[in-house]
TIMI-411337 format. One record per atom (N, C-alpha, C, CB): x, y, z; residue number from 1; atom name. Coordinates in steps of 0.001 Angstrom, whole numbers, always signed. Glycine has a CB too. Layout:
BEGIN
NODE      c1      c2      c3 num atome
NODE       X       Y       Z NUM    CA
...
//
This chain:
BEGIN
NODE      c1      c2      c3 num atome
NODE   +9005  +14631  -17606   1     N
NODE   +9643  +15718  -16885   1    CA
NODE   +9728  +16944  -17804   1     C
NODE  +11057  +15296  -16379   1    CB
NODE   +9510  +18044  -17222   2     N
NODE   +9516  +19343  -17917   2    CA
NODE  +10967  +19754  -18236   2     C
NODE   +8809  +20445  -17044   2    CB
NODE  +11288  +19973  -19514   3     N
NODE  +12657  +20302  -19871   3    CA
NODE  +12777  +21421  -20912   3     C
NODE  +13336  +19079  -20380   3    CB
NODE  +11894  +21387  -21914   4     N
NODE  +12155  +22223  -23103   4    CA
NODE  +10995  +23183  -23406   4     C
NODE  +12413  +21330  -24325   4    CB
NODE  +11203  +24007  -24413   5     N
NODE  +10187  +24958  -24849   5    CA
NODE   +8967  +24188  -25371   5     C
NODE  +10754  +25914  -25946   5    CB
NODE   +9137  +23012  -25957   6     N
NODE   +8024  +22207  -26432   6    CA
NODE   +7100  +21836  -25264   6     C
NODE   +8543  +20938  -27142   6    CB
NODE   +7701  +21557  -24112   7     N
NODE   +6909  +21246  -22908   7    CA
NODE   +6091  +22470  -22479   7     C
NODE   +7838  +20784  -21743   7    CB
NODE   +6679  +23644  -22598   8     N
NODE   +5976  +24885  -22278   8    CA
NODE   +4804  +25082  -23219   8     C
NODE   +6928  +26087  -22354   8    CB
NODE   +5000  +24726  -24489   9     N
NODE   +3905  +24832  -25454   9    CA
NODE   +2747  +23902  -25069   9     C
NODE   +4408  +24498  -26876   9    CB
NODE   +3065  +22737  -24549  10     N
NODE   +2015  +21811  -24092  10    CA
NODE   +1238  +22447  -22951  10     C
NODE   +2623  +20450  -23642  10    CB
NODE   +1935  +23077  -22004  11     N
NODE   +1251  +23736  -20874  11    CA
NODE    +392  +24899  -21401  11     C
NODE   +2294  +24257  -19812  11    CB
NODE    +907  +25597  -22404  12     N
NODE    +137  +26701  -22992  12    CA
NODE   -1158  +26164  -23620  12     C
NODE    +988  +27458  -24061  12    CB
NODE   -1074  +25042  -24293  13     N
NODE   -2277  +24444  -24902  13    CA
NODE   -3293  +24040  -23829  13     C
NODE   -1894  +23211  -25759  13    CB
NODE   -2812  +23448  -22744  14     N
NODE   -3697  +23017  -21679  14    CA
NODE   -4398  +24220  -21043  14     C
NODE   -2914  +22228  -20622  14    CB
NODE   -3662  +25276  -20799  15     N
NODE   -4233  +26435  -20128  15    CA
NODE   -5053  +27346  -21064  15     C
NODE   -3124  +27233  -19492  15    CB
NODE   -5057  +27051  -22339  16     N
NODE   -5792  +27891  -23278  16    CA
NODE   -7282  +27511  -23358  16     C
NODE   -5157  +27792  -24661  16    CB
NODE   -7626  +26384  -22738  17     N
NODE   -9022  +25951  -22743  17    CA
NODE   -9554  +25962  -21314  17     C
NODE   -9168  +24534  -23376  17    CB
NODE  -10853  +25995  -21209  18     N
NODE  -11485  +25998  -19871  18    CA
NODE  -11172  +24711  -19144  18     C
NODE  -13019  +26184  -19977  18    CB
NODE  -10994  +24768  -17819  19     N
NODE  -10752  +23533  -17053  19    CA
NODE  -11838  +22485  -17306  19     C
NODE  -10677  +23847  -15550  19    CB
NODE  -11471  +21219  -17288  20     N
NODE  -12395  +20143  -17667  20    CA
NODE  -13442  +19817  -16618  20     C
NODE  -11622  +18912  -17968  20    CB
NODE  -13222  +20112  -15364  21     N
NODE  -14188  +19728  -14351  21    CA
NODE  -15218  +20832  -14117  21     C
NODE  -13475  +19390  -13050  21    CB
NODE  -16402  +20415  -13731  22     N
NODE  -17519  +21340  -13568  22    CA
NODE  -17246  +22423  -12507  22     C
NODE  -18769  +20563  -13198  22    CB
NODE  -17552  +23645  -12841  23     N
NODE  -17429  +24749  -11904  23    CA
NODE  -16015  +25288  -11726  23     C
NODE  -17943  +24326  -10597  23    CB
NODE  -15024  +24668  -12297  24     N
NODE  -13657  +25145  -12125  24    CA
NODE  -13454  +26442  -12917  24     C
NODE  -12640  +24064  -12575  24    CB
NODE  -12808  +27385  -12282  25     N
NODE  -12571  +28669  -12901  25    CA
NODE  -11097  +28859  -13315  25     C
NODE  -12992  +29771  -11951  25    CB
NODE  -10225  +28024  -12733  26     N
NODE   -8783  +28165  -12953  26    CA
NODE   -8139  +26818  -13199  26     C
NODE   -8118  +28850  -11759  26    CB
NODE   -7009  +26891  -13841  27     N
NODE   -6130  +25728  -13935  27    CA
NODE   -5111  +25845  -12804  27     C
NODE   -5421  +25639  -15351  27    CB
NODE   -4765  +24702  -12235  28     N
NODE   -3713  +24680  -11213  28    CA
NODE   -2605  +23788  -11800  28     C
NODE   -4254  +24130   -9782  28    CB
NODE   -1483  +24407  -12110  29     N
NODE    -397  +23720  -12775  29    CA
NODE    +748  +23527  -11796  29     C
NODE     +67  +24498  -14019  29    CB
NODE   +1156  +22274  -11585  30     N
NODE   +2289  +21975  -10692  30    CA
NODE   +3462  +21536  -11561  30     C
NODE   +1919  +20857   -9629  30    CB
NODE   +4528  +22271  -11437  31     N
NODE   +5744  +22048  -12189  31    CA
NODE   +6814  +21507  -11241  31     C
NODE   +6217  +23355  -12883  31    CB
NODE   +7161  +20252  -11377  32     N
NODE   +8115  +19623  -10461  32    CA
NODE   +9522  +19741  -11034  32     C
NODE   +7750  +18131  -10212  32    CB
NODE  +10440  +20064  -10159  33     N
NODE  +11884  +20147  -10501  33    CA
NODE  +12142  +21049  -11677  33     C
NODE  +12443  +18768  -10805  33    CB
NODE  +11723  +22322  -11542  34     N
NODE  +11885  +23286  -12626  34    CA
NODE  +13343  +23627  -12902  34     C
NODE  +11128  +24545  -12306  34    CB
NODE  +14234  +23246  -11985  35     N
NODE  +15675  +23486  -12247  35    CA
NODE  +16156  +22689  -13443  35     C
NODE  +16521  +23124  -11013  35    CB
NODE  +15349  +21697  -13877  36     N
NODE  +15686  +20917  -15083  36    CA
NODE  +15323  +21605  -16379  36     C
NODE  +15000  +19592  -15039  36    CB
NODE  +14618  +22719  -16298  37     N
NODE  +14242  +23453  -17483  37    CA
NODE  +15472  +24183  -18083  37     C
NODE  +13115  +24455  -17146  37    CB
NODE  +15541  +24217  -19390  38     N
NODE  +16580  +24999  -20036  38    CA
NODE  +16297  +26465  -19748  38     C
NODE  +16641  +24718  -21575  38    CB
NODE  +17287  +27325  -19904  39     N
NODE  +17099  +28770  -19698  39    CA
NODE  +16032  +29322  -20668  39     C
NODE  +18454  +29528  -19895  39    CB
NODE  +16062  +28862  -21891  40     N
NODE  +15034  +29316  -22859  40    CA
NODE  +13634  +28886  -22438  40     C
NODE  +15339  +28766  -24265  40    CB
NODE  +13491  +27664  -21922  41     N
NODE  +12208  +27214  -21470  41    CA
NODE  +11752  +27997  -20251  41     C
NODE  +12252  +25744  -21167  41    CB
NODE  +12669  +28347  -19345  42     N
NODE  +12297  +29175  -18199  42    CA
NODE  +11782  +30541  -18662  42     C
NODE  +13501  +29351  -17249  42    CB
NODE  +12440  +31110  -19640  43     N
NODE  +11987  +32422  -20152  43    CA
NODE  +10632  +32314  -20834  43     C
NODE  +13017  +33001  -21138  43    CB
NODE  +10414  +31230  -21579  44     N
NODE   +9116  +31022  -22245  44    CA
NODE   +8015  +30799  -21224  44     C
NODE   +9185  +29825  -23211  44    CB
NODE   +8326  +30058  -20164  45     N
NODE   +7344  +29800  -19122  45    CA
NODE   +7023  +31049  -18345  45     C
NODE   +7836  +28729  -18187  45    CB
NODE   +8050  +31879  -18152  46     N
NODE   +7829  +33183  -17469  46    CA
NODE   +6784  +33974  -18226  46     C
NODE   +9159  +34010  -17364  46    CB
NODE   +6892  +34038  -19550  47     N
NODE   +5932  +34745  -20379  47    CA
NODE   +4520  +34116  -20305  47     C
NODE   +6423  +34762  -21823  47    CB
NODE   +4493  +32796  -20276  48     N
NODE   +3204  +32082  -20207  48    CA
NODE   +2531  +32347  -18866  48     C
NODE   +3406  +30554  -20412  48    CB
NODE   +3297  +32371  -17775  49     N
NODE   +2715  +32662  -16444  49    CA
NODE   +2051  +34021  -16449  49     C
NODE   +3798  +32611  -15336  49    CB
NODE   +2736  +34984  -17049  50     N
NODE   +2137  +36339  -17121  50    CA
NODE    +883  +36347  -17994  50     C
NODE   +3163  +37356  -17679  50    CB
NODE    +939  +35660  -19071  51     N
NODE    -163  +35600  -20059  51    CA
NODE   -1390  +34919  -19456  51     C
NODE    +287  +34841  -21340  51    CB
NODE   -1191  +33922  -18637  52     N
NODE   -2306  +33109  -18125  52    CA
NODE   -2661  +33410  -16641  52     C
NODE   -1956  +31626  -18273  52    CB
NODE   -2125  +34510  -16096  53     N
NODE   -2344  +34751  -14646  53    CA
NODE   -3814  +34891  -14282  53     C
NODE   -1606  +36008  -14208  53    CB
NODE   -4672  +35242  -15228  54     N
NODE   -6098  +35383  -14915  54    CA
NODE   -6830  +34047  -14877  54     C
NODE   -6759  +36288  -15927  54    CB
NODE   -6238  +33012  -15427  55     N
NODE   -6940  +31716  -15510  55    CA
NODE   -6143  +30518  -15019  55     C
NODE   -7340  +31466  -16915  55    CB
NODE   -4924  +30751  -14550  56     N
NODE   -4083  +29639  -14094  56    CA
NODE   -3209  +30064  -12929  56     C
NODE   -3211  +29116  -15238  56    CB
NODE   -3035  +29146  -12008  57     N
NODE   -2089  +29338  -10896  57    CA
NODE   -1003  +28279  -11048  57     C
NODE   -2809  +29233   -9477  57    CB
NODE    +241  +28747  -11023  58     N
NODE   +1378  +27866  -11232  58    CA
NODE   +2097  +27628   -9899  58     C
NODE   +2349  +28465  -12283  58    CB
NODE   +2447  +26394   -9640  59     N
NODE   +3259  +26000   -8490  59    CA
NODE   +4501  +25305   -9060  59     C
NODE   +2453  +25049   -7484  59    CB
NODE   +5661  +25564   -8437  60     N
NODE   +6903  +24957   -8928  60    CA
NODE   +7711  +24452   -7759  60     C
NODE   +7728  +25962   -9759  60    CB
NODE   +8400  +23331   -7999  61     N
NODE   +9356  +22818   -6966  61    CA
NODE  +10748  +22798   -7589  61     C
NODE   +8949  +21354   -6447  61    CB
NODE  +11707  +22921   -6722  62     N
NODE  +13087  +22810   -7150  62    CA
NODE  +13988  +22475   -5951  62     C
NODE  +13544  +24117   -7830  62    CB
NODE  +15076  +21844   -6216  63     N
NODE  +16093  +21606   -5182  63    CA
NODE  +17246  +22537   -5363  63     C
NODE  +16584  +20165   -5209  63    CB
NODE  +17224  +23346   -6436  64     N
NODE  +18377  +24208   -6777  64    CA
NODE  +17889  +25581   -7215  64     C
NODE  +19242  +23564   -7902  64    CB
NODE  +17502  +26411   -6237  65     N
NODE  +17021  +27755   -6566  65    CA
NODE  +18013  +28571   -7357  65     C
NODE  +16674  +28490   -5319  65    CB
NODE  +19268  +28414   -7038  66     N
NODE  +20309  +29241   -7693  66    CA
NODE  +20424  +28969   -9182  66     C
NODE  +21660  +28997   -7039  66    CB
NODE  +19909  +27824   -9647  67     N
NODE  +20001  +27541  -11069  67    CA
NODE  +18874  +28148  -11898  67     C
NODE  +20024  +26075  -11274  67    CB
NODE  +17938  +28780  -11232  68     N
NODE  +16786  +29370  -11933  68    CA
NODE  +17062  +30799  -12401  68     C
NODE  +15560  +29359  -11023  68    CB
NODE  +16515  +31158  -13542  69     N
NODE  +16562  +32508  -14056  69    CA
NODE  +15907  +33423  -13031  69     C
NODE  +15861  +32612  -15443  69    CB
NODE  +16536  +34570  -12712  70     N
NODE  +16024  +35480  -11706  70    CA
NODE  +14607  +35913  -12002  70     C
NODE  +16910  +36682  -11598  70    CB
NODE  +14329  +36304  -13242  71     N
NODE  +12986  +36756  -13615  71    CA
NODE  +11962  +35636  -13460  71     C
NODE  +12979  +37275  -15056  71    CB
NODE  +12329  +34429  -13832  72     N
NODE  +11449  +33286  -13685  72    CA
NODE  +11163  +33027  -12201  72     C
NODE  +12069  +32039  -14345  72    CB
NODE  +12210  +33037  -11429  73     N
NODE  +12086  +32769   -9982  73    CA
NODE  +11200  +33830   -9306  73     C
NODE  +13494  +32741   -9311  73    CB
NODE  +11229  +35045   -9786  74     N
NODE  +10444  +36113   -9176  74    CA
NODE   +8941  +35971   -9441  74     C
NODE  +10925  +37452   -9686  74    CB
NODE   +8531  +35076  -10330  75     N
NODE   +7107  +34870  -10602  75    CA
NODE   +6470  +33965   -9538  75     C
NODE   +6915  +34258  -12006  75    CB
NODE   +7285  +33450   -8616  76     N
NODE   +6790  +32524   -7592  76    CA
NODE   +7091  +33057   -6202  76     C
NODE   +7413  +31130   -7771  76    CB
NODE   +6307  +32618   -5260  77     N
NODE   +6591  +32899   -3847  77    CA
NODE   +7415  +31719   -3322  77     C
NODE   +5248  +33105   -2998  77    CB
NODE   +8519  +32025   -2733  78     N
NODE   +9405  +30967   -2217  78    CA
NODE   +8900  +30499    -856  78     C
NODE  +10879  +31474   -2108  78    CB
NODE   +8748  +29198    -712  79     N
NODE   +8388  +28592    +564  79    CA
NODE   +9445  +27581    +905  79     C
NODE   +6981  +27937    +518  79    CB
NODE  +10419  +27941   +1747  80     N
NODE  +11524  +26993   +2050  80    CA
NODE  +10987  +25782   +2809  80     C
NODE  +12647  +27693   +2887  80    CB
NODE  +11527  +24654   +2481  81     N
NODE  +11171  +23426   +3179  81    CA
NODE  +12418  +22960   +3954  81     C
NODE  +10661  +22314   +2168  81    CB
NODE  +12253  +22909   +5260  82     N
NODE  +13405  +22491   +6078  82    CA
NODE  +13695  +21038   +5887  82     C
NODE  +13163  +22773   +7552  82    CB
NODE  +14993  +20717   +6064  83     N
NODE  +15392  +19311   +5984  83    CA
NODE  +14869  +18587   +7192  83     C
NODE  +16925  +19161   +5881  83    CB
NODE  +14701  +17314   +7033  84     N
NODE  +14229  +16467   +8122  84    CA
NODE  +15389  +16125   +9044  84     C
NODE  +13572  +15180   +7575  84    CB
NODE  +15212  +16240  +10337  85     N
NODE  +16286  +15955  +11289  85    CA
NODE  +16597  +14473  +11384  85     C
NODE  +15921  +16480  +12654  85    CB
NODE  +17771  +14175  +11881  86     N
NODE  +18224  +12780  +12004  86    CA
NODE  +17287  +11961  +12850  86     C
NODE  +19618  +12721  +12593  86    CB
NODE  +16763  +12533  +13946  87     N
NODE  +15900  +11754  +14820  87    CA
NODE  +14602  +11368  +14100  87     C
NODE  +15587  +12544  +16101  87    CB
NODE  +14031  +12271  +13306  88     N
NODE  +12828  +11945  +12539  88    CA
NODE  +13122  +10915  +11455  88     C
NODE  +12240  +13209  +11911  88    CB
NODE  +14304  +11031  +10815  89     N
NODE  +14690  +10038   +9821  89    CA
NODE  +14877   +8676  +10472  89     C
NODE  +15974  +10465   +9104  89    CB
NODE  +15450   +8638  +11676  90     N
NODE  +15666   +7368  +12364  90    CA
NODE  +14331   +6735  +12724  90     C
NODE  +16524   +7569  +13628  90    CB
NODE  +13364   +7536  +13146  91     N
NODE  +12036   +6983  +13450  91    CA
NODE  +11408   +6374  +12217  91     C
NODE  +11117   +8064  +14020  91    CB
NODE  +11539   +7065  +11102  92     N
NODE  +10987   +6550   +9819  92    CA
NODE  +11721   +5249   +9447  92     C
NODE  +11139   +7630   +8653  92    CB
NODE  +13041   +5265   +9514  93     N
NODE  +13829   +4091   +9137  93    CA
NODE  +13481   +2904  +10037  93     C
NODE  +15339   +4403   +9220  93    CB
NODE  +13318   +3134  +11324  94     N
NODE  +12929   +2058  +12244  94    CA
NODE  +11603   +1459  +11850  94     C
NODE  +12858   +2571  +13674  94    CB
NODE  +10624   +2325  +11490  95     N
NODE   +9300   +1813  +11080  95    CA
NODE   +9419    +954   +9827  95     C
NODE   +8314   +2981  +10827  95    CB
NODE  +10170   +1431   +8845  96     N
NODE  +10350    +698   +7596  96    CA
NODE  +11026    -651   +7869  96     C
NODE  +11187   +1533   +6592  96    CB
NODE  +12109    -625   +8614  97     N
NODE  +12871   -1846   +8884  97    CA
NODE  +12041   -2840   +9727  97     C
NODE  +14197   -1498   +9613  97    CB
NODE  +11285   -2303  +10665  98     N
NODE  +10432   -3172  +11521  98    CA
NODE   +9381   -3867  +10650  98     C
NODE   +9727   -2333  +12664  98    CB
NODE   +8775   -3104   +9736  99     N
NODE   +7733   -3680   +8854  99    CA
NODE   +8304   -4777   +7951  99     C
NODE   +7094   -2572   +7984  99    CB
NODE   +9614   -4723   +7711 100     N
NODE  +10284   -5738   +6876 100    CA
NODE  +10903   -6856   +7715 100     C
NODE  +11370   -5082   +6017 100    CB
NODE  +10752   -6740   +9042 101     N
NODE  +11313   -7750   +9926 101    CA
NODE  +12826   -7735   +9964 101     C
NODE  +10843   -9099   +9512 101    CB
NODE  +13396   -6537   +9914 102     N
NODE  +14824   -6366   +9814 102    CA
NODE  +15299   -5458  +10935 102     C
NODE  +15214   -5800   +8444 102    CB
NODE  +16418   -5809  +11536 103     N
NODE  +16966   -4989  +12633 103    CA
NODE  +18375   -4509  +12266 103     C
NODE  +16997   -5801  +13975 103    CB
NODE  +18633   -3261  +12612 104     N
NODE  +19962   -2664  +12424 104    CA
NODE  +20310   -2011  +13750 104     C
NODE  +19995   -1612  +11215 104    CB
NODE  +21571   -2159  +14156 105     N
NODE  +21992   -1518  +15397 105    CA
NODE  +21948     +11  +15251 105     C
NODE  +23416   -1985  +15789 105    CB
NODE  +21686    +639  +16405 106     N
NODE  +21466   +2099  +16401 106    CA
NODE  +22644   +2895  +15792 106     C
NODE  +21220   +2579  +17833 106    CB
NODE  +23898   +2592  +16096 107     N
NODE  +24979   +3376  +15489 107    CA
NODE  +25001   +3262  +13960 107     C
NODE  +26319   +2927  +16054 107    CB
NODE  +24750   +2062  +13442 108     N
NODE  +24739   +1874  +12006 108    CA
NODE  +23555   +2613  +11346 108     C
NODE  +24683    +381  +11682 108    CB
NODE  +22396   +2519  +12039 109     N
NODE  +21218   +3185  +11495 109    CA
NODE  +21390   +4708  +11540 109     C
NODE  +19955   +2763  +12274 109    CB
NODE  +22031   +5207  +12582 110     N
NODE  +22279   +6630  +12692 110    CA
NODE  +23216   +7076  +11584 110     C
NODE  +22861   +6978  +14065 110    CB
NODE  +24209   +6264  +11242 111     N
NODE  +25140   +6604  +10146 111    CA
NODE  +24385   +6674   +8796 111     C
NODE  +26300   +5545  +10065 111    CB
NODE  +23479   +5728   +8599 112     N
NODE  +22684   +5754   +7357 112    CA
NODE  +21834   +7002   +7302 112     C
NODE  +21789   +4503   +7247 112    CB
NODE  +21182   +7358   +8420 113     N
NODE  +20333   +8553   +8465 113    CA
NODE  +21122   +9855   +8290 113     C
NODE  +19579   +8593   +9779 113    CB
NODE  +22334   +9882   +8849 114     N
NODE  +23175  +11066   +8649 114    CA
NODE  +23609  +11197   +7195 114     C
NODE  +24406  +11006   +9557 114    CB
NODE  +23882  +10031   +6567 115     N
NODE  +24276  +10043   +5144 115    CA
NODE  +23139  +10568   +4272 115     C
NODE  +24684   +8623   +4678 115    CB
NODE  +21878  +10365   +4707 116     N
NODE  +20724  +10819   +3925 116    CA
NODE  +20652  +12344   +3927 116     C
NODE  +19412  +10219   +4485 116    CB
NODE  +21326  +13010   +4830 117     N
NODE  +21474  +14460   +4839 117    CA
NODE  +20116  +15193   +4771 117     C
NODE  +22353  +14890   +3671 117    CB
NODE  +19169  +14727   +5591 118     N
NODE  +17888  +15436   +5658 118    CA
NODE  +16911  +15068   +4541 118     C
NODE  +18135  +16909   +5622 118    CB
NODE  +17247  +14137   +3675 119     N
NODE  +16397  +13806   +2536 119    CA
NODE  +15695  +12469   +2766 119     C
NODE  +17225  +13762   +1238 119    CB
NODE  +14368  +12524   +2848 120     N
NODE  +13599  +11305   +3038 120    CA
NODE  +13680  +10424   +1773 120     C
NODE  +12121  +11646   +3377 120    CB
NODE  +13764  +11066    +624 121     N
NODE  +13901  +10313    -633 121    CA
NODE  +15205   +9512    -646 121     C
NODE  +13854  +11273   -1847 121    CB
NODE  +16294  +10170    -269 122     N
NODE  +17585   +9468    -204 122    CA
NODE  +17574   +8369    +841 122     C
NODE  +18710  +10450     +99 122    CB
NODE  +17004   +8647   +1995 123     N
NODE  +16944   +7627   +3040 123    CA
NODE  +16157   +6402   +2537 123     C
NODE  +16289   +8206   +4331 123    CB
NODE  +15039   +6615   +1879 124     N
NODE  +14280   +5473   +1366 124    CA
NODE  +15100   +4665    +358 124     C
NODE  +12975   +5952    +715 124    CB
NODE  +15862   +5336    -473 125     N
NODE  +16740   +4617   -1436 125    CA
NODE  +17797   +3797    -702 125     C
NODE  +17434   +5620   -2402 125    CB
NODE  +18388   +4392    +331 126     N
NODE  +19406   +3696   +1101 126    CA
NODE  +18798   +2460   +1815 126     C
NODE  +20048   +4664   +2132 126    CB
NODE  +17622   +2629   +2360 127     N
NODE  +16957   +1511   +3023 127    CA
NODE  +16598    +410   +2025 127     C
NODE  +15697   +1998   +3747 127    CB
NODE  +16150    +787    +825 128     N
NODE  +15869    -224    -200 128    CA
NODE  +17120   -1015    -552 128     C
NODE  +15298    +434   -1459 128    CB
NODE  +18257    -308    -686 129     N
NODE  +19524   -1007    -980 129    CA
NODE  +19902   -1944    +151 129     C
NODE  +20660      +1   -1220 129    CB
NODE  +19774   -1448   +1371 130     N
NODE  +20101   -2237   +2544 130    CA
NODE  +19267   -3497   +2586 130     C
NODE  +19897   -1427   +3811 130    CB
NODE  +17959   -3352   +2389 131     N
NODE  +17064   -4498   +2441 131    CA
NODE  +17314   -5451   +1285 131     C
NODE  +15621   -4038   +2431 131    CB
NODE  +17559   -4897     +90 132     N
NODE  +17835   -5737   -1063 132    CA
NODE  +19070   -6583    -849 132     C
NODE  +17998   -4892   -2303 132    CB
NODE  +20140   -5915    -354 133     N
NODE  +21404   -6631    -140 133    CA
NODE  +21268   -7668    +961 133     C
NODE  +22525   -5649    +207 133    CB
NODE  +20465   -7363   +1963 134     N
NODE  +20295   -8320   +3064 134    CA
NODE  +19482   -9542   +2629 134     C
NODE  +19611   -7638   +4257 134    CB
NODE  +18580   -9349   +1683 135     N
NODE  +17743  -10465   +1242 135    CA
NODE  +18337  -11239     +77 135     C
NODE  +16389   -9958    +857 135    CB
NODE  +19415  -10712    -525 136     N
NODE  +20064  -11379   -1654 136    CA
NODE  +20829  -12573   -1129 136     C
NODE  +21009  -10410   -2426 136    CB
NODE  +20894  -13645   -1921 137     N
NODE  +21676  -14793   -1468 137    CA
NODE  +23161  -14413   -1375 137     C
NODE  +21480  -16000   -2429 137    CB
NODE  +23809  -14981    -373 138     N
NODE  +25239  -14718    -191 138    CA
NODE  +26002  -15567   -1193 138     C
NODE  +25701  -15025   +1278 138    CB
NODE  +26911  -14893   -1903 139     N
NODE  +27760  -15627   -2844 139    CA
NODE  +29020  -16110   -2137 139     C
NODE  +28128  -14742   -4060 139    CB
NODE  +29339  -17360   -2348 140     N
NODE  +30562  -17842   -1738 140    CA
NODE  +31722  -17631   -2710 140     C
NODE  +30432  -19334   -1342 140    CB
NODE  +32796  -17144   -2136 141     N
NODE  +34011  -16988   -2901 141    CA
NODE  +34938  -18128   -2559 141     C
NODE  +34676  -15627   -2628 141    CB
NODE  +35964  -18306   -3365 142     N
NODE  +36872  -19429   -3088 142    CA
NODE  +37537  -19283   -1710 142     C
NODE  +37955  -19525   -4189 142    CB
NODE  +37743  -18036   -1252 143     N
NODE  +38381  -17876     +54 143    CA
NODE  +37403  -18171   +1190 143     C
NODE  +38943  -16459    +201 143    CB
NODE  +36077  -18122    +946 144     N
NODE  +35126  -18386   +2008 144    CA
NODE  +34627  -19834   +2018 144     C
NODE  +33960  -17451   +1880 144    CB
NODE  +35010  -20598    +961 145     N
NODE  +34592  -21981    +915 145    CA
NODE  +35509  -22830   +1764 145     C
NODE  +34566  -22489    -516 145    CB
NODE  +34935  -23866   +2392 146     N
NODE  +35773  -24748   +3167 146    CA
NODE  +36822  -25446   +2295 146     C
NODE  +34920  -25771   +3881 146    CB
NODE  +38001  -25540   +2876 147     N
NODE  +39102  -26200   +2116 147    CA
NODE  +38964  -27694   +2241 147     C
NODE  +40512  -25748   +2629 147    CB
NODE  +39236  -28423   +1158 148     N
NODE  +39129  -29877   +1256 148    CA
NODE  +40188  -30430   +2200 148     C
NODE  +39263  -30523    -130 148    CB
NODE  +39811  -31491   +2918 149     N
NODE  +40757  -32137   +3838 149    CA
NODE  +41749  -32954   +3023 149     C
NODE  +40014  -33043   +4879 149    CB
NODE  +42995  -32894   +3492 150     N
NODE  +44037  -33698   +2835 150    CA
NODE  +43874  -35164   +3276 150     C
NODE  +45484  -33158   +3190 150    CB
NODE  +43976  -36038   +2321 151     N
NODE  +43893  -37455   +2676 151    CA
NODE  +45236  -37909   +3224 151     C
NODE  +43477  -38318   +1452 151    CB
NODE  +45172  -38748   +4248 152     N
NODE  +46417  -39183   +4908 152    CA
NODE  +47008  -40412   +4334 152     C
NODE  +46187  -39410   +6335 152    CB
//
């Protein structure tokens, strides 16, 4: 994961040489979750983007635009990604659960999808937990164990 100025130096080294594949004229650099960059790294990357604009195209993703340096953020075109609606999440969840041979009642599934808050990543994590817990052996506690019969 991209975090520090040292990571920016690595990107600078990559973009300082010609692309490795035949006929390529540019580097295409995808930076995932740039909100994890320190402010110093954002400033260094901002300078690198300007320096390499003739030979590299940079793409960045973030979940937290407000945490980015304004000058760094201005080097990119913002393309908002809408959250996924509950009905689409429910369709996905039904497909996943069906493939696992697992059924959940609609109100419970809807609650899980609402908790995911439009995030497919979070929904998948919740479904993994649900399936893991359902497939785990049930532990008996002393209160759930049958009580021994008293001898008469």
